C-alpha positions in Angstrom: 65.1 -13.2 56.4 62.5 -15.9 56.2 59.1 -15.2 57.5 56.9 -18.0 58.7 53.3 -16.8 58.3 52.0 -19.9 60.0 53.8 -18.9 63.2 51.8 -18.2 66.3 53.6 -15.0 67.4 52.4 -11.7 66.2 56.0 -10.5 65.7 57.6 -12.9 63.3 61.0 -11.4 62.8 63.2 -8.4 63.3 66.3 -7.6 61.2 68.8 -4.9 60.6 68.5 -4.4 56.9 71.3 -1.9 56.3 73.0 0.8 58.3 70.2 2.6 60.1 67.3 0.6 58.7 65.3 -1.8 60.8 62.7 -4.2 59.5 60.0 -6.0 61.6 57.4 -8.5 60.3 54.0 -8.9 62.0 51.3 -11.5 61.5 48.0 -9.9 60.4 44.6 -11.6 60.0 44.8 -11.4 56.2 48.6 -12.0 55.7 51.4 -10.0 57.3 53.0 -6.6 57.4 56.6 -5.4 57.1 57.4 -2.3 59.2 60.6 -0.3 58.3 62.2 2.3 60.5 65.1 4.6 59.8 66.0 8.1 58.7 63.0 10.2 57.5 62.4 10.6 53.8 64.7 7.6 53.0 63.6 5.6 49.9 63.6 1.8 50.1 62.5 -1.0 47.7 60.8 -4.1 49.1 61.7 -7.2 47.1 60.7 -10.9 47.3 62.0 -14.2 46.0 61.1 -17.9 46.6 64.8 -19.0 46.2 67.1 -17.2 48.7 70.3 -18.5 47.1 69.5 -18.2 43.3 66.8 -15.5 43.2 65.7 -13.7 41.1 64.5 -10.9 43.4 61.3 -9.2 42.3 60.4 -5.6 43.2 57.1 -5.4 45.2 57.0 -1.8 46.2 59.0 1.4 46.5 58.5 3.1 49.8 59.5 6.4 51.4 59.9 6.6 55.2 57.7 9.3 56.7 58.8 12.3 58.7 59.0 10.1 61.8 61.2 7.6 59.9 58.4 4.8 59.6 56.6 3.0 56.9 54.5 -0.2 56.9 53.5 -2.3 54.0 50.8 -5.0 54.2 51.4 -8.2 52.3 49.0 -10.9 51.3 49.7 -14.5 52.3 52.2 -16.6 50.4 49.9 -17.6 47.6 51.1 -20.7 45.7 54.7 -20.4 47.1 55.4 -22.6 50.2 58.1 -20.2 51.2 58.9 -16.6 50.4 61.8 -14.3 51.3 61.7 -10.5 51.6 64.3 -7.8 51.7 64.5 -4.0 51.7 67.2 -2.3 49.7 68.0 1.2 48.7 67.4 1.9 45.0 
């Protein structure tokens, strides 16, 4: 999923990451956030790359969904990269 942080909408994207896991991206004043929803206590790894076809994918953070099955991670802007891709995978 590509996230356009220059977009004007507060919700930038929604995606079904894997069976039972949903990801949403929201524009924030200081970057954006990724919200993940699924089964409670499920562990997910958020990874990023600047090249969707070649990678490599770099681990940003390991997250555990709370008792309600939610977790949100705030991310800074793109930095020097003109484009960045994110994914959530199970370890």
